[in-house]
C-alpha positions, 0 to 999 in steps of 0.5 A: 449488102456493104459492110463497112469497119470491121472490130473484134470482140475477145473474151477469155475464161480461166478455172484452177482445178479444183484439186490445186493451189494456183491456176497453171494456165494464163491467157492475156490480150491486147488491142495494138495500134489504134485497135489495127492489131489484135494480139493473144497469148495463151499458156499452159505451165508444165505441173511437172517442173517449178512455178507452173503458174508464172511459166504461164504468166510471164511468157503471155507478159512478156511476149504482149510486152516485147510485141509492143515495145518493137516497132518492126513493120514486119509483123512475122520478125516483131512475132519472132522476136517477142517469142525469144524474149518471151523464152528467155524470161522464163529461162532466166527465172532464178531461185524456186521456179528455175527450171520452169516450163510451159505450153505457149499459142501466140495469135497477132490478127492484122485487122488492116491488112487481114492477116492472122500471124499464130503459133504453138509450142507444145499441146495447146491449141489455136482453132480458126472459126470458118464458114459456121465451122471450127477447126484445129489449126496448130499441130500438137507437139506431143509424143507417146513415152513409157510411164516409168518406176521410180527405180527407172522400169517400165510401169507394167498394166496386164502386160502392156508398157502404160503410155502417155502423151509427153510434150515434145517443145515448150517454152522455157528450154533452150532447144524451143523452137518456133514455127508461126504461120501466117493465113489471109483472113478472108473467110475467117470469123474468129480464132480459139486458144485453148488449153488441153484442160479445156479441149481435152475434154470432150469429143464435141468440144469443137462444136460446142465451141461453135455455139459459143462464137455465135452467142449474141454474148461472147463471154455467155457462150464461153461460160456456157461451155464451161458449166457443160464441162465443168462436173468433168474437170481434172486439169486447169481450164483455160479459153480465150476467143475472138471473134469478127462484129461487122459495124455498119450493117443496114439492119433494117434493110435485111430485116425487111429482105427476110420478111420479103421472103428475099435471100438472107445476106451473107453473114454469120449466124451471130450476125444474123442472130442480131438482125432476128432478136431487133425484129423479135423485138420490133414485132412486139413492140409493133403487137404484129404477130406475123412479123415476130412469129416468122422470124422465131420461125427462122432461128428455130430453122437456122438453130439459132440461139438467142439467149435464155437472157435475151428471150426472157426479156423478149418475153417480159417486153409482151407483158410491157407493152401488153402484147397479148399473143398465146401463139408469140409466146408459147414459141418464145418460151420454146425457145428459152427452154431449149436456149444452151446460152 
């Protein structure tokens, strides 16, 4: 199977800590140079410093603004200069917000040259989606620090000093250090940027995000992760995701291969789910129970979640075309009940 031009799909979700007045997180993205570059930025303002909300917003917006204004063909150099400009913007802020600080994650996906450039400052994270697995590629810049009372003495509980993780590198510092990494995007199907308010809530975060990236609707997939985590929320929560969308797939040819028991083409679950969804829809319209059942069974085998809304639409289609097949109906109901998206 040949794939043609590649594009990307992006989605973001950000939720304020219910106990705060303003969201201290911020994220944004832009597609630049006719879709040749995808630029992503995410930040988590340091709550113990002034104006966490402004620090995160200013760093993200200035980073993209400076990157856009630079015409240097060397992406790494453009990236570095944009980081420096963003840090200066945070440092030069005066009035009541003087001294504000923030973590920062930045990604530039060079679609044409199949390279991704990225950096992480502080404890916000960057994950790569590759081989249907989500894994952290950034490094948390933190160290354990002893918490102290107002008089400077260590806090002791049961004879043990109380410690907490403190970030060692932040935007808004004269001593901030920038480390820009570059990877080939061959085999990488997506990237995720997250503040610690999100990824710090569950040990299943990477598995949950994988399901979101495989959902037919990326936005709905991310929202479903939030719904799972919202009762645990104890901080601002922000996530920004990008995934590849391969255009020009010959869905009819792929579908025919699957129905004829041929090898399933090499493609991620998101792409395969679109093929199966279209095939099940065709099976219902054609009132072909064998075709619909075979594709539904493949969804179950591959653990592909079509989503409640899409599965519900298939059930509604059965009624509209008067396709009265109890087996297909029951299988679709089972898919809808087990859906997480």
